[in-house]
N, C-alpha and C positions, 0 to 999 in steps of 0.2 A: 315349575316342574311339569313336564309333559306326562299325561296319562295315556298309556298304550295298552290295548287289549290284544292278546294273541288268541284268536278263536280256535278252539279245538273241539273234539268230540267228547261225549260222556261215556267213559269206559265202564260205568256201573261198578260192580264189585271187583273188576280186574284192574290191572295197572295200565295207565296210559302208555301206549307203545311209541309215542313220538319222542325219539331220542334227541331231536333238535330243540324241543320245547324248553327244558331246564337250562340248556346252554344259552339260548337267546334271552330268556328271562334274566339269567344272571348277568349277561353282558350288558343288557339294557339298564338294569338296576345299577351296575357299577358305573355306567355312563351318566347317571343322574336322573334317569327317567323312573316313573312309577309304572312298572310293567306287571301285568297279571294275566294268567291263563283263564279263559272264560269259555264255558260250553256254549256253542252257537245257538242251541235250542233252549237255553235257560230263559223262561218267560219273565223272570224277575230282574233281568239285567237292563240297566238304563244305558243304552249304547251311546246316547248323546252326552254322557258323562266322560267320554274318552276323546282325546284329541285325534286318535287314530285307532282303527281296528284293522289288524292284519290277519287275514285268513291263513292259518297255518296247517292245522291237521284235522279238518272237519271230515274225517275219513268215513263217516256213515252217510254222507250226503247223497251218494249216487242212487240209493234206493228211495230217497225222499227228495228227489230233484226239485219238484214244484215247491215244496215246503221250503227247501233251502234257498231257492232263488227269491221267493217272497221275503224270507228273512234278510237276504243280502240287499234287497231293494229298500226295506225298512231301515236297516242299519246305515245304508248309504245316504239316506235322507237325513238321518240324525247326526251323522258325523262323516269324516273321511274314511272310506273303506278301501282297502287294498287287497286284491285288485278290485276295481270298481264293479258295481252291480251289473252294468251292461256287458262287461267282459265275462262276468260269471255266467250270465244267462246264455251268452253265445257259446261258452266253452263247456257247459254241462251236457251238450248234445253233440256227439261226435260227427254229426252231419256237417260240422264245420270243416271236415276234411274236403268236402266238395267245394267249399268256399276257397280253400287254399289252392286246390287244383285249378279252379277257375282263374285264380290270380297267377297261375303259372308256376306254382310251387310243386316240386316233385313229391308226390305222396304215394303211399301204398294203395293200389287200386281197391276201391270199396263199392259194394252194392248194399242197398238197404232193403230190409224186408219188414214192413209194418204188418200189424194184425190184419188178416183178411187178404193179404197179398200172396201171390204164387211165389214159392221159393224156387229159384233157379240155382241149383248147386253144381259146382264143377264136377265133371266126370273124367278129367284127364290130369288132375294134379291135387295135391293136398290143399286143404283150405281151413280157415279159422272162422268160427261163429262166436260172436260176443255182442253184448248190448251196446246201444249208442250212449247209454248213461251207465258207466261202470268204472270201477277202480280196483287195483290190486288183482287183476285177472279173474275177478268174480264173474261167474257165468260165462267164462271163456273156455273154448276147447278147440282142439286140432283134430281134423278128420282126414281120412283117405277117401277116395271116391267109393270104395267098397263099404264105407261106414255111413252111407247116405241115410239109412233108416234111423240110426242113432242121432244124426244131426237134425233130422226132422222132428224127433221127439224133443230135442232141446228147443227148437224153434217153437213147438207147440206150447211147451212149458213157459217160455219167455212171453209169448203172445198172451197166454192166459193171465200172466201177471201184468199185462199192459205195457210190455217192453218192446221197443223196435230193435230188430237185430241188424247186425252188420255181418257181411260175408266178404272175407278177404282171402286172396291166395296166401298160403303159408310161404313166407319169404325165406327161401333156403339160405340166403346170405347170413341170416342170424345165427345159423349153426356154425358158421366160420368166424365171422367178425363180431358176433354178439350184437347187443343193442346199446347204443351210446346215448347218454343223457347229458345234454349241455345245459347247464344252469346259468341263468342270468339274473342279476340283481342290480337295481338302480340303473338299468339301461346298459350294463356292461357284463361281459362274461365273468362269472364268479368262479366256476370250475367245471369239470366234466368227469363222468364216470362211465364205466362199461360193465354190463352184466351179460351172462349167458342167457340162452332161450328160457322163457318161463314155462311154455306149454310143451309138455312131454307127450309123445304118442300114447293113446289109450287112457289118459287121465280124464276122468269125468268132469263135465262142465261145472258141477256143483261140489266138487272136491276142493278141499283147502289147498292152496298153492303158495309156494314161496315167491313173493313178489319181486325180490331182487337177488336172485341166486348168483353167487360168486362175484359180488360187486367189488370193483377195484377202480382206483383212479385212472383217468384217461387224459391224454393230451389230444385235443381235437385237431383234425387236419384242416387245411385251408378250405377244402371242398365242403366239409361239414359245417364250418363256420359260415360259409357263404349261403348254404341252404337254410341254416337256422336263421340267419339274418333276413332272408327273403320271407320265411314263414312269419317271423315276428312283425315284419313290415306290413303284412297282409291282415293283421288282426285289427278289427274295428276298435277305435280308441287306443291304438297302440302306444301313443305317447304317455298314457296314464298308467302303464304297467309298472308296478314296483318289482315284480319277480316273474320269472317264466322258466319252464323247462321244456326243451325240445328233444324229443326222443327220435333217434335216427337209426335206420337199418340200411344195409346195402341191397339195392334192387337187383333185378336180373341182369342189368347192364353194369353192375358193380359200383354204381354211384350212390351217394346218400339219398335216402327218401325219408320223408316224415312219417313215422308210425303214429305219433301222438303229440299233441301240443298241450302241455299241462299248465294252465294259468290259474288254477283254483287253490290246490293244497299240496303242492309237490314236496315230497321229502327232500330236504336239502343235503342229507348225508354229511353233516358237519363233522361226524366222527372220522370220516375219511379225509376231510379237508379242514382241519382245525384253524388254519390261517385265514379261512374265509369268514370266520365268525365276526371279526372286526369290520370287514367290508359290509356284511349284511346288517350289522348293528348300526353302522354309520348311515346306511341308506334308509333304514327304518326311522332313525332319529330325524333325518332330513325331511322325510315324508310327513313326519309329525309336526314339523315346523320348529324343531329344536335347533 
C-alpha cells in the first residue's frame, strides 16, 4: 500500500479552507492508498515515511518563502516531492515572468522594485502593485496615476517587510474576458475555469479580498492552450511537473498573456469539475509508483 501525504497549511483554530483536500483524500483511500493530510511545517513529520508528498494547500507559504523552500528541499531529499523542490524554488518568486518572457512566452509586462530602488510608476494608465512572493491577492492593489502617493506608501510598507514589489499595467481585458485558469495534471489538461477581476478600484492593498470571484467552468480556446503549452515548456525541470495552473488574461492586442504560473499549491476547484477527481487521483497514484 502506497503512503501519500497531501501537504497543507495549519489553520489553527479555524477550519481548513481547502475544499479539494477531503475529496482527494477520499478518492486516494478508495483507490487503495494510505493518504493523509499533513501540515508542511510540522516538525514532527517523517517525510521519508511517505512514498510521495504532494504539495496541495500550503497557503501560508508566501510570507515564509525561504522557510518553505528549505522545507521543500528537505522533503525532496527524503522522498519524492511533487512538484519538485527546484520547481518550487523557481516558482516562489514571480520574477520567473522574466524567464518566460525571455523564452518568448507572452506575459503581462512587469517591472520589479526591490528595497532601495527608485520606483517608476506609470503616469498615463492604471497599474497594479503586488509582491513577487504572494498568493490570494494579498498585498495587491490597483491604482490610477492620481493615486501615486498611496502606491508609494504600499511600496514603503512592502520594502519595510523585506518584500520585492512588482509593478504591472492593469490589464483592461480582464474586465471583459475575466481571468482564465487552465489546470494541468499528469501532463494533460485537467479542466479550466474563469473568474472576474479580483482587484476593485479603491480597495486597499492590505484589505481582505475574494481570490476567485464568480468562478465558473471554462472551455479554453486553441490560442489559450497554445500559450499555456509554451509557458509550461519553458519551466525548468518541466518534465517533472505533476500539476500546474496557467492563469491567462487578454493583453492590449486581444491575445492571451500569462498573468501567473502556479506550480506550487493551486486550488484545483474540483467542486466545479467533479469528473476531474478520478484523473487527478490516477496521476497521483502513478507518481507514487502505485
